[in-house]
N, C-alpha and C positions, 0 to 999 in steps of 0.2 A: 410101829414107830420107826422113823429113820435113824439109822446108826450114824449120826453126824453130830459134831459139837455145835455150839452156839454160833460160832463164826461161819461155819459151812451152811448152817440152816439159814442164816441171814443172806448169804450169797445166793442160795437157792431161791429165796423169796424175791430177791432183786432181779434175777435173770429169767425166772419161770413162773413167778407169782404163786409158788407152792409153799405151803406151810407144813405139809405132811405128804404121805404117799399119794400120788395122783390116781384117779380112776383110769381104767383102760391100760393100754400097753405103755411100758416105760423102761428106760435104762438110766439109772442115776449113777454118776461117776464122781469120785472125790479123790484128789491126790493120786491120780494114776490108777485107781482101782474101782471096779464096779461095786457099788454098795447097795444095789437093788435092781431087780429085773423082773418084768412080768410080760408075758405074751397073752393074747386073747384068742378066741376062736378064729378071728379074721386077720389078726396081725401077729406075725411071728418075728421074734427078735432073736438072732443067732450070733454068737461070738465068732469072729474071724479066727482062723487057725494059722494064717501066714503072716499076720500083722495085727497091731492093736486096733480094735474097732468092732463094729457090728454090721450085720446085714438085717434090714427091716423089710419083711415081705408082707405086702397088703393084698389080700385076695380081691378078685373081681367083685364089683358090686358092694363093696364096703362103704357104708355111709354113716355119718354122725358119730364117728369114732375118732380117737386122738392118740397120738404118740408123744411122749415127753422124753427127751434125751439130754438134759442139762448136764454141765460139767462145772465142778467147783475145785479151786486150788487154794489151799491155805498154808502151803509149805514153801518157804523161800528156797530158791534154787532149783525148783522142779521144772523140768522141761519135757513136754511130750507132744507127739504127733499121733492123731487118731483119725482113722479112715472109716467113715460111715456111709453105706450105700442103701438107698431107699428104692425098692421095686414096687411101684404103685400100679395095681391092676387096672382093668378097664372099668368105666362107669362107677368110679369111687368118688366120695366126697369126705375128705379127712383133714384134720388139723394136726400139724407137726410143730412142736415147740422145742427149740434147741437153746443155744446160748451158753455163755461161760462167764463165771465170775471168779476173779483172782484177788485174794487178800494177801498182801506181801508186807510183813513187818520186819523183814530181815534185810541183809546187805546184798544178797545175790538176786539176779533177775529170775523171774518166774515166767514161763511161757507155755501157751497152749496153741497148737496149730491143728485146726479141725478141717479135714478135707471131706466135704459131703457131696455125694453124687445122687441125683434124682432121675429116675427113669419113670416117666409118668405116662400111663396107658391112655388109650383113646377115650374121649368123652369124660375124663376124670377131672376133678377139681381138687386142688391142694392149697391150703393156706399154711404158709410157713412163717414162723416167728423166730427171729434170732436176736437176742439181746446180749450185749457185752457190758461188763461192769467191773470196776476196779476199786480196791480200798486198801487200807493199811498205811502205817506211817513209816515204813522202812525205806532205805535209800535204794533198795533193789527195784528194778523196773517191773512193770506189769505189761506183758507183751502178748498180743493176740493176732494171729495171722490166718484168718479163715479163707478157705477156697470152696467155692460153691459151683457145681456144674449141674445144669438142668437140661434134660433131653425130653422134649414134649412130643407126644404122638398127636395124631389128628384130633382137632376140636377139644383139646384139653386146656384147662385154665390153671395157672399158678399165680397166686397172690403172695408176695414176699414182703415182710416187714423186717427191716434190718436197723437195729437201734444201738447206738453207742453214745451215751451222754455223760459219762463220769468215770474218771479214775484210770483210764487205760493210757499208758505212757506211749506205746508204739503199736500201730496196727497197720497191716498191709492186706487189704481185702481184695480178692480176685473173684469175679463172678463171670461165668460163661454160660450162655444159653443158646440152644438150637431148637427152632420151632418148625413143625411140619404144618400142613394145611389146616387152616381154621384154628390153630392154637393161639392162646393169648397169655401174655406174661405182664403182670403189673407189679412194679417194685416201688416201695416207699422207704427211702433211707433217711435216718435222722442221726445226726452226728454233732457232738460238741467236743471241742478240745480246749485245754487251758494249760497254764504253766509252760513247760518246754515240750509238750507232747507233740507227736507227729502222727498224721493219719493219711494213708494212701488208699484210695478206693478206685478200683478199675472194673468197668463193666463192658463186656463184649457180647452183644446179642445178634444172632444170625436168624433172620426171618427167611426160611427156606421154602415155605409152602404158600400157595395162594390163599388169601384170606387170613393169613397170620398177622399178629399185631403185638406191639410192645409199647408200654408206657413206663418209663424209668424216671423217677423224680427223686432228687436228693436235696435235702434242706440241711444246712450246717451253720454252725457258729464257731468262729475261732477267736479265742480270748488270749490275753497275756502275750506270751511270745510263741504261741503254738503255730504249727504249720499244717496245712492240708493241701492235698492234690486230688482232685476229682476228675476222673477220665471216663467219660460215658460214650460208648460207641455202639451204633445200630447199623447192621449191614442188611440192606434190603435186597434179597436175591429172587424175589417173586412179586406177584401182585399183592402187596402188603402195605401195612401202615405202621409207622414207628414214631415215637416221640420221646425226647430226652429233655430234662430240665434240671439245671443247677441253680439253686437259690440260696445265697449265703449272706450271713451277717459277719462283718469283720469288726473287731474291737481292739483297743489298746495297741499292742504291736504285733497282732496276729497277721498271718500271711495266708493267702488262698490262691491256688492256681486251678482254674476250671477249664477243662478241655473237652467240651462236647463235640462229637464228630459223627457224621453220617456218611455212609457209602452206599450208593444206589447202583445196583448191578442189573436192574430190570427197568424198562421204561414205565412200568406200572407200579413201581415203588413210590409210596408217598411218605416222605420222612420230614420231620420238623425237630429243631432243637432250640432251646432257650437257655440263656445264662445271665444271671444277675448277681453282682456282689456290691454290697454297700453297708454303710453304718446305719445304726438306729436313727430314724428321723427325729429331729429335734422337737417337732410338733407333737409327736407321740409321747415323748417324755414329759413335755409341759402339760399336756392334757391329763396324764395320770398323776403328775405332781400336784395339780390343782385339786385333785380328789383327796389329798392328804398323804400321798406316798412320798418317801424320800427318792432321790435320783436312783440310788442302788436298787431299791424295791421296785421302782418303775421299770428299770432295765430287766430285772428278773421276770416280771409279769410279761413283758414284751417277748422275751426269749422263750419263756414257757409256752406262750401261745404260738409262736412261730414254729416251734418244734413239735407241736401236737400233730 
């Protein structure tokens, strides 16, 4: 059984869909301390000795295994920076689940800054899921500043799901990726802000090898007085293909700045970007309201479908 209280367990469920100790390799962290760790024959988790964090080493040929490393904070005023490095061998196929949940019922800000680096071997496939969630009725802020660095060897594939849809007051996400020949990166970001929340999300992807590709798609909703800035950049340095897309719904007095950018440094780089910001279409609301929903219920249905 997990050595966590009810609030911490609820946070764990929100960010990692865990009700108890997961199968496979895991490192569970609560209020700045490890509350559970397990390695397997193919996946070794080692605590760093020079800073807070862990090294995750995945052997060549590891397939159909998972690593869970969620973090929960339920103490007001706690601030931490954690460094986690993933070394994925060649010819692997693994799932990595991270994420952080903060419950702040106090007056001081609580903050978790997670710096994750991924070194992905040749022909390996990694699915990475990172969810952020905030709760608590205190006046202290819930702050999350993730940094993700991805270094992909030849013909590797990384699928990233980055989700933040509730309760985080301030976030500044930075994602950097460098791809060698034949490597593929697929990113799906889902973001919702409300109240006075602010969210900054920056992606810089360098396609350095022939046949490399990236597809970076962000969907977001800004409600109330919240503000978002989405900055998606793809650098084409070889015979590669890249696509970025910012698709956003703005509501109330929300504000959104979308900055998709492309840089082609090779005549054989094929790069495309798309950006769209708009309000919920009136005909969508009317259609749902004719089915018996209130306007508020219709809005929620549309938003939920948009962010799936």
